C-alpha positions as CSV (number, residue, x, y, z in Angstrom):
1,M,26.8,-15.3,14.3
2,S,28.0,-18.6,15.7
3,T,24.7,-20.5,15.5
4,T,22.2,-21.3,12.8
5,P,19.6,-18.5,13.2
6,C,15.8,-19.0,13.1
7,I,14.5,-16.0,11.2
8,P,11.1,-15.0,12.4
9,C,8.4,-13.4,10.3
10,L,7.6,-9.8,11.2
11,R,3.9,-9.3,11.7
12,L,3.8,-5.6,11.3
13,G,7.1,-5.3,13.2
14,K,6.4,-8.0,15.8
15,P,8.7,-11.1,15.5
16,Y,6.7,-14.3,15.2
17,L,8.1,-17.8,15.2
18,S,5.9,-20.3,13.3
19,L,5.7,-24.0,13.9
20,N,6.1,-24.4,10.1
21,Q,9.7,-23.8,9.2
22,S,11.7,-23.9,5.9
23,E,15.4,-24.3,5.5
24,V,17.7,-21.8,3.8
25,V,20.7,-23.9,2.6
26,D,24.2,-23.6,1.2
27,C,23.7,-24.1,-2.6
28,K,26.9,-26.1,-2.8
29,D,26.9,-28.6,0.1
30,G,23.3,-28.3,1.5
31,T,24.4,-27.0,4.9
32,I,21.5,-25.4,6.7
33,R,22.3,-21.7,7.1
34,A,19.0,-20.6,8.6
35,T,15.5,-21.8,9.3
36,L,12.8,-19.5,8.2
37,S,9.3,-19.1,9.8
38,Q,6.6,-19.8,7.3
39,V,3.1,-18.2,7.7
40,N,-0.1,-19.3,6.2
41,P,-2.3,-16.9,4.2
42,G,-4.7,-16.5,7.1
43,V,-2.1,-14.7,9.1
44,I,-1.4,-12.2,6.3
45,R,-5.1,-11.6,5.8
46,R,-5.6,-11.0,9.5
47,D,-2.6,-8.6,9.8
48,L,-3.6,-6.6,6.8
49,Q,-6.8,-5.6,8.6
50,S,-4.6,-3.6,10.9
51,V,-2.2,-2.1,8.4
52,G,-3.8,1.4,8.9
53,L,-2.1,1.4,12.3
54,A,1.3,0.9,10.5
55,R,0.6,3.8,8.2
56,A,-0.4,6.0,11.1
57,A,2.9,5.2,12.8
58,L,4.8,6.5,9.7
59,Q,2.6,9.5,9.5
60,K,3.9,10.7,12.9
61,F,7.2,11.5,11.2
62,S,7.9,14.3,8.7
63,T,9.4,13.3,5.4
64,A,12.6,15.0,6.3
65,E,12.9,12.9,9.5
66,L,12.3,9.7,7.5
67,I,15.0,10.8,5.0
68,E,17.4,11.1,7.9
69,I,16.3,7.7,9.2
70,C,17.1,6.3,5.7
71,R,20.6,7.8,5.9
72,R,21.2,6.2,9.3
73,A,19.7,2.9,8.1
74,G,22.0,2.9,5.1
75,D,25.1,3.2,7.3
76,A,23.8,0.5,9.6
77,F,23.1,-1.8,6.7
78,L,26.6,-1.4,5.4
79,Q,28.6,-1.3,8.5
80,E,26.9,-2.6,11.6
81,S,26.0,-6.0,13.2
82,L,22.2,-6.4,13.1
83,P,19.7,-8.9,14.5
84,V,19.2,-11.9,12.3
85,G,17.3,-14.4,14.4
86,E,14.9,-14.6,17.3
87,G,17.5,-16.2,19.5
88,G,19.5,-13.0,19.9
89,E,21.8,-13.8,17.0
90,Y,23.5,-10.8,15.3
91,Q,25.1,-10.8,11.8
92,N,28.0,-8.5,11.0
93,P,28.5,-7.2,7.4
94,Q,31.1,-9.8,6.5
95,E,28.9,-12.6,7.8
96,Y,26.0,-11.2,5.7
97,V,28.2,-11.2,2.6
98,E,29.4,-14.8,3.2
99,T,26.0,-16.2,4.1
100,L,24.2,-14.6,1.2
101,S,26.9,-15.8,-1.2
102,S,26.6,-19.3,0.1
103,T,22.8,-19.5,-0.3
104,S,22.5,-17.6,-3.6
105,G,25.6,-18.5,-5.5
106,L,26.6,-14.9,-6.0
107,P,30.4,-14.3,-5.6
108,R,31.2,-12.2,-2.5
109,V,32.5,-9.3,-4.6
110,M,29.0,-9.0,-6.2
111,V,27.3,-9.1,-2.9
112,R,29.5,-6.2,-1.7
113,R,28.7,-4.2,-4.8
114,N,25.0,-4.8,-4.3
115,M,25.4,-3.7,-0.7
116,E,27.1,-0.5,-1.8
117,K,24.3,0.2,-4.3
118,I,21.7,-0.2,-1.5
119,H,23.8,2.0,0.8
120,Y,24.0,4.7,-1.9
121,A,20.2,4.7,-2.4
122,L,19.5,5.0,1.3
123,T,22.0,7.8,1.9
124,H,20.9,9.8,-1.2
125,M,17.1,9.4,-0.6
126,E,16.4,13.1,-0.8
127,T,17.9,13.1,-4.4
128,I,15.9,10.1,-5.3
129,L,12.6,11.6,-4.0
130,N,13.4,14.8,-5.8
131,G,13.6,12.9,-9.1
132,L,10.5,10.7,-8.4
133,T,8.4,13.7,-7.4
134,R,9.9,16.0,-10.1
135,G,11.1,18.6,-7.6
136,L,8.0,18.6,-5.3
137,D,8.5,20.4,-2.0
138,L,8.5,17.3,0.2
139,E,6.7,19.2,3.0
140,V,3.6,18.9,0.7
141,L,3.6,15.2,1.7
142,D,3.5,16.2,5.4
143,R,0.6,18.7,5.0
144,G,-1.1,16.9,2.1
145,Y,-1.3,20.0,0.0
146,G,0.9,22.9,-1.0
147,E,2.2,24.6,-4.1
148,Q,4.3,23.6,-7.1
149,S,5.3,25.9,-10.0
150,G,2.9,28.5,-8.7
151,S,-0.1,26.2,-8.7
152,P,-1.9,24.5,-5.7
153,V,-1.1,20.8,-5.5
154,C,-2.6,18.0,-3.4
155,F,-1.6,14.4,-3.2
156,H,-3.3,11.4,-1.5
157,P,-2.0,7.9,-1.1
158,T,-3.4,5.2,-3.3
159,T,-2.9,2.4,-0.7
160,Q,-2.4,1.8,3.0
161,A,0.6,-0.5,2.2
162,L,2.9,-1.6,-0.6
163,G,2.8,-5.3,-1.3
164,L,6.1,-7.0,-2.4
165,V,6.7,-10.4,-3.9
166,M,10.5,-10.5,-4.1
167,P,12.9,-12.6,-6.1
168,S,16.2,-14.2,-5.1
169,N,18.4,-13.3,-8.1
170,S,20.1,-10.1,-6.9
171,P,20.2,-8.2,-3.5
172,A,20.1,-4.7,-5.1
173,V,16.5,-5.3,-6.3
174,N,15.5,-4.4,-2.8
175,S,16.5,-0.8,-3.5
176,L,13.3,-0.4,-5.5
177,W,11.0,-0.5,-2.4
178,L,13.1,1.7,-0.2
179,P,11.5,5.1,-1.1
180,A,8.2,3.7,0.2
181,I,9.3,4.4,3.8
182,P,10.0,8.1,3.5
183,L,6.8,8.3,1.4
184,K,5.1,7.0,4.6
185,I,3.8,3.7,3.0
186,P,4.4,0.5,5.0
187,V,5.7,-2.6,3.2
188,I,4.2,-6.1,3.3
189,M,6.7,-8.5,1.8
190,K,7.1,-12.1,0.8
191,P,10.9,-12.5,0.5
192,G,12.6,-14.7,-2.1
193,K,13.0,-18.3,-1.1
194,D,16.8,-18.2,-1.2
195,E,17.3,-14.6,-0.2
196,P,15.7,-13.6,3.0
197,W,18.9,-12.0,4.2
198,T,18.9,-8.6,2.5
199,P,15.3,-7.5,3.1
200,Y,15.4,-8.7,6.7
201,R,18.7,-6.9,7.3
202,L,17.3,-3.8,5.7
203,M,14.2,-3.9,8.0
204,Q,16.4,-4.3,11.1
205,A,18.6,-1.4,9.9
206,F,15.5,0.8,9.6
207,I,14.1,-0.2,13.0
208,Q,17.5,0.3,14.7
209,S,17.7,3.8,13.1
210,G,14.4,4.9,14.6
211,C,11.8,3.8,12.0
212,P,8.6,2.4,13.6
213,A,8.8,-1.4,13.5
214,E,5.1,-1.5,12.5
215,A,6.1,-0.3,9.0
216,F,7.5,-3.7,8.1
217,G,5.7,-7.0,7.3
218,F,8.0,-9.8,6.5
219,Y,6.0,-12.9,5.6
220,P,7.7,-16.0,4.1
221,T,4.7,-17.8,2.7
222,D,3.4,-20.0,-0.1
223,H,1.9,-19.2,-3.5
224,E,-1.5,-18.5,-2.0
225,G,0.0,-16.1,0.6
226,A,1.9,-14.3,-2.2
227,S,-1.3,-14.0,-4.1
228,D,-3.1,-12.5,-1.1
229,I,-0.4,-9.9,-0.7
230,L,-0.9,-8.8,-4.3
231,R,-4.6,-8.9,-4.0
232,L,-5.1,-7.2,-0.7
233,C,-2.6,-4.4,-1.0
234,D,-4.0,-1.8,-3.4
235,R,-0.5,-1.3,-4.7
236,A,2.1,-4.1,-5.1
237,L,5.3,-5.0,-7.0
238,I,5.9,-8.5,-8.3
239,F,9.1,-9.9,-9.7
240,G,9.4,-13.0,-11.8
241,D,9.7,-14.6,-15.2
242,K,7.3,-13.9,-18.0
243,S,4.9,-16.8,-17.1
244,T,4.5,-15.3,-13.6
245,T,4.3,-11.6,-14.5
246,D,1.9,-12.1,-17.5
247,Q,-0.8,-13.0,-15.0
248,Y,-0.8,-9.4,-13.7
249,A,-0.3,-7.5,-17.0
250,G,-2.8,-4.8,-17.3
251,N,-3.6,-4.8,-13.5
252,P,-3.1,-1.1,-12.5
253,G,-2.6,-2.1,-8.9
254,V,0.4,-4.4,-9.6
255,Q,3.6,-3.0,-11.0
256,V,5.3,-5.9,-12.9
257,H,9.0,-6.4,-12.9
258,G,9.7,-9.2,-15.3
259,P,12.3,-9.9,-18.0
260,G,13.8,-6.6,-19.2
261,F,14.9,-7.5,-22.7
262,S,17.4,-4.7,-22.4
263,K,19.5,-3.9,-25.5
264,I,22.4,-2.1,-27.1
265,L,21.7,-0.6,-30.5
266,I,24.4,0.7,-32.8
267,A,23.1,3.0,-35.6
268,D,24.3,3.4,-39.2
269,D,26.4,6.5,-38.4
270,E,28.5,4.7,-35.7
271,I,28.6,1.0,-36.8
272,E,32.1,1.4,-38.4
273,N,33.4,2.2,-34.9
274,W,31.9,-0.9,-33.3
275,R,35.2,-2.0,-31.9
276,D,35.3,1.2,-29.7
277,Y,32.1,0.0,-27.9
278,L,33.2,-3.6,-27.1
279,D,33.9,-2.8,-23.4
280,I,30.4,-1.3,-23.0
281,M,28.8,-4.4,-24.6
282,V,30.8,-6.8,-22.5
283,S,30.0,-5.0,-19.2
284,S,26.4,-4.6,-20.1
285,I,26.1,-8.3,-20.7
286,S,28.2,-9.7,-17.9
287,E,28.0,-7.4,-14.9
288,N,26.3,-8.8,-11.8
289,G,26.6,-12.2,-13.3
290,G,24.1,-11.4,-16.0
291,R,21.3,-11.7,-13.5
292,S,19.7,-8.2,-13.8
293,C,16.8,-7.1,-15.9
294,I,19.0,-4.3,-17.1
295,N,21.7,-6.6,-18.4
296,A,21.9,-6.4,-22.2
297,S,20.4,-9.5,-23.7
298,A,20.6,-8.4,-27.4
299,I,23.0,-6.3,-29.5
300,I,21.2,-4.8,-32.5
301,V,23.3,-3.6,-35.4
302,P,22.8,-2.8,-39.1
303,K,25.9,-4.9,-40.2
304,Y,29.0,-6.7,-39.0
305,G,26.8,-8.9,-36.8
306,R,29.1,-12.0,-37.2
307,K,32.3,-10.0,-36.5
308,I,30.7,-8.4,-33.4
309,A,29.5,-11.8,-32.1
310,D,32.9,-13.3,-32.7
311,A,34.6,-10.4,-30.9
312,L,32.2,-10.8,-27.9
313,G,32.7,-14.5,-27.9
314,E,36.5,-14.1,-27.8
315,R,36.1,-11.7,-24.8
316,L,33.4,-13.6,-22.9
317,G,34.0,-17.2,-24.0
318,P,37.1,-18.0,-21.9
319,I,35.5,-16.8,-18.6
320,K,35.3,-19.6,-16.1
321,P,33.8,-20.0,-12.6
322,L,36.1,-18.8,-9.8
323,P,35.9,-19.4,-6.1
324,V,33.2,-17.2,-4.4
325,E,35.9,-15.3,-2.5
326,D,37.9,-14.4,-5.6
327,P,37.5,-10.6,-6.3
328,N,37.7,-11.3,-10.0
329,A,34.7,-13.7,-10.1
330,V,32.3,-12.9,-12.9
331,L,30.0,-15.9,-12.9
332,S,27.3,-16.7,-10.3
333,G,26.4,-20.2,-9.2
334,F,22.8,-21.4,-9.3
335,A,21.0,-22.0,-6.0
336,N,18.7,-24.4,-8.0
337,P,20.9,-26.5,-10.3
338,K,17.8,-27.6,-12.3
339,M,17.3,-24.0,-13.4
340,A,20.8,-24.0,-14.9
341,E,20.1,-27.3,-16.6
342,W,16.9,-26.0,-18.1
343,I,18.6,-22.9,-19.4
344,D,21.4,-24.9,-21.0
345,S,18.9,-27.3,-22.6
346,A,16.7,-24.5,-23.8
347,I,19.6,-22.8,-25.6
348,E,20.8,-26.0,-27.1
349,A,17.3,-26.9,-28.4
350,D,16.9,-23.5,-30.1
351,L,20.4,-23.6,-31.5
352,A,19.3,-26.7,-33.4
353,E,17.0,-24.4,-35.4
354,A,18.6,-22.9,-38.5
355,G,19.7,-19.3,-38.4
356,A,21.8,-19.1,-35.3
357,Y,25.1,-20.3,-33.9
358,D,27.0,-20.0,-30.5
359,A,29.8,-17.6,-31.1
360,T,31.3,-18.4,-27.7
361,A,31.7,-22.1,-28.3
362,R,35.1,-21.9,-30.1
363,Y,36.5,-19.9,-27.2
364,R,35.0,-21.8,-24.3
365,E,36.9,-24.7,-22.8
366,G,34.4,-27.4,-22.2
367,P,30.6,-27.3,-22.0
368,R,28.4,-24.3,-21.2
369,L,27.1,-26.0,-18.0
370,I,29.8,-26.6,-15.5
371,Q,29.9,-28.3,-12.1
372,K,32.8,-26.9,-10.1
373,D,33.6,-27.0,-6.4
374,G,30.1,-28.3,-5.6
375,G,28.5,-25.4,-7.5
376,T,26.6,-25.3,-10.8
377,Y,27.5,-22.6,-13.3
378,L,26.6,-21.4,-16.8
379,C,29.4,-20.0,-18.9
380,P,28.7,-16.8,-21.0
381,T,26.9,-17.4,-24.3
382,I,26.8,-15.1,-27.3
383,V,24.5,-16.2,-30.1
384,A,24.6,-14.7,-33.6
385,C,21.1,-14.7,-35.1
386,E,20.1,-14.1,-38.7
387,S,16.9,-12.3,-37.7
388,M,14.8,-11.2,-34.8
389,E,12.4,-13.9,-35.6
390,H,14.8,-16.6,-34.3
391,P,13.7,-17.9,-30.9
392,L,17.1,-17.0,-29.4
393,A,17.1,-13.4,-30.7
394,N,15.0,-11.9,-28.0
395,R,15.5,-14.1,-25.0
396,E,16.8,-13.4,-21.5
397,F,18.5,-15.9,-19.1
398,L,19.9,-15.7,-15.6
399,C,23.5,-15.7,-16.9
400,P,25.7,-13.7,-19.2
401,Y,23.7,-14.2,-22.4
402,A,23.1,-12.0,-25.4
403,S,22.2,-12.4,-29.1
404,V,23.7,-10.3,-31.9
405,V,21.3,-9.6,-34.7
406,E,21.6,-7.6,-37.9
407,V,18.6,-5.3,-38.5
408,P,18.4,-2.4,-41.0
409,Q,18.2,0.8,-39.1
410,A,14.9,1.7,-40.7
411,D,13.4,-1.5,-39.2
412,M,15.1,-1.5,-35.8
413,L,12.4,0.1,-33.6
414,D,9.7,-2.1,-35.1
415,K,11.7,-5.3,-34.6
416,I,13.2,-4.9,-31.1
417,G,9.9,-4.9,-29.2
418,P,9.3,-3.8,-25.6
419,T,12.7,-2.9,-24.0
420,L,13.4,-2.0,-20.4
421,V,16.7,-0.2,-21.1
422,L,18.0,0.7,-24.6
423,S,21.5,2.1,-25.0
424,A,21.5,3.7,-28.5
425,I,24.9,4.6,-29.9
426,T,24.2,7.3,-32.5
427,H,24.8,11.0,-33.3
428,S,22.0,11.2,-35.8
429,E,19.5,13.8,-34.6
430,S,16.7,12.4,-36.7
431,F,17.2,8.9,-35.3
432,K,17.4,10.3,-31.8
433,K,14.0,11.9,-32.3
434,E,12.6,8.5,-33.4
435,L,14.0,6.9,-30.3
436,L,12.6,9.6,-28.0
437,L,9.1,9.2,-29.4
438,D,9.0,5.4,-29.2
439,S,6.8,4.3,-26.3
440,R,8.1,0.8,-26.1
441,I,11.4,1.9,-24.6
442,E,11.2,2.3,-20.8
443,R,14.6,3.9,-20.2
444,L,16.7,5.4,-23.1
445,N,20.4,6.0,-22.9
446,I,21.7,8.0,-25.9
447,G,25.4,7.4,-26.5
448,P,27.9,4.8,-25.3
449,V,26.3,4.2,-21.9
450,P,26.2,0.7,-20.4
451,T,22.7,-0.6,-19.9
452,M,23.7,-1.4,-16.3
453,K,24.3,2.3,-15.4
454,I,21.3,3.5,-13.4
455,S,20.2,6.9,-12.2
456,W,18.4,6.7,-8.9
457,D,16.5,9.9,-9.5
458,Q,15.3,8.5,-12.9
459,P,13.9,5.0,-12.3
460,H,14.3,2.6,-15.2
461,E,11.0,0.9,-14.5
462,G,8.0,2.7,-13.1
463,N,7.8,5.7,-10.8
464,L,7.1,4.6,-7.2
465,F,5.8,8.0,-6.2
466,E,3.3,8.1,-9.0
467,F,2.3,4.5,-8.1
468,L,1.8,5.2,-4.4
469,Y,0.3,8.7,-4.7
470,K,-2.3,10.3,-6.9
471,R,-2.7,14.0,-7.5
472,R,-6.1,15.5,-6.8
473,S,-7.6,18.9,-7.6
474,I,-7.9,21.2,-4.7
475,G,-9.4,24.6,-4.1
476,L,-8.2,26.9,-1.3
477,A,-10.3,29.8,0.1
478,A,-8.6,33.1,-0.2
């Protein structure tokens, strides 16, 4: 890729160059890495009138054939040069890694790890679908009806297309929409402003591997265009902060992926062994630069809160930004420096309120907010809070951040609130039962399991099959 590509939108698979272009720039020096065609909402509304043709194109394939296409697409995504612009430009895997790193601030080692996660998802799609469908014979999706556990079953799609409003924080978030293709549902996407690279590369990998191009809508657009995707697709996923996702809370057609408020909880019976779990706490807080919704943002313990906060501060506090090519890099730069400045000022403002202190400050050389080599970084922050009522006790930021809070075990489940992933370290059978019955926990890990460890066949947030398909009653004549 020797030139600056002009990335077209994909109007149900057909490349389209718009007169309106935006620039995707290097977050350190402002170098233009690509121009991106922008489409107005009218284009999206017009194309969605024909989305039935895209679904029909996918229906020509069996689920087994689409699973095989996924496998080939995974290998192509990881290993091959793929189209990246309308001028005939191709991007090889190393160029993809370097370019995405330059525009997102992610160290290259993190981009590669995210690539491998996506590759795994695509090459293990049959396992993923088996988990999502709870062992359904996938030929049922081809016929529309069949049998499961000795009873007739019938499923019908809830939508003609899956709408997607994507973020820019982490490439692996794209793995969440991949099962839609073998489930024969086209995708209509607004990519993240700073991260068009991963979804576009994935779509090209699918097309090269034999998937019908009509299955993909790639529409860089404005806020109104994003709203139209969410409104006009009967099923859609949206990613964003709480202020964005709250607008769609309670809307059954929109699956919301906002802050996770994921946590590690150590119960009474294991708290004396807290030092044994420091590695799990550190990795849960800092892996992927702290940018994932499944990063732990709180450690809940019945006692030793200050000691645990200090031990985490000693481990995480000295971490500094490293060059993006360094394989040991832990911290990600910010594509938007103002976001880093806002986070830093928000933490400092709330630290001024009594009842909390920064346990990393004594181990950190210099300020939390660092400018280095043209990039903007936030160093890890561990805050010890006296109660869950403190404003920093249940917060989530796009950096390695976590609070440590002491809560009596009897009060833990009432205090922690909605939690995307909870890793509960306990051997108590009675407490395990309480955890299993609590509806506020989306994914529960029992034992010393990092919050970042995922199981592709057991999604941590929503079941895409149950979102895209609905079971109906069916009677079959003898």
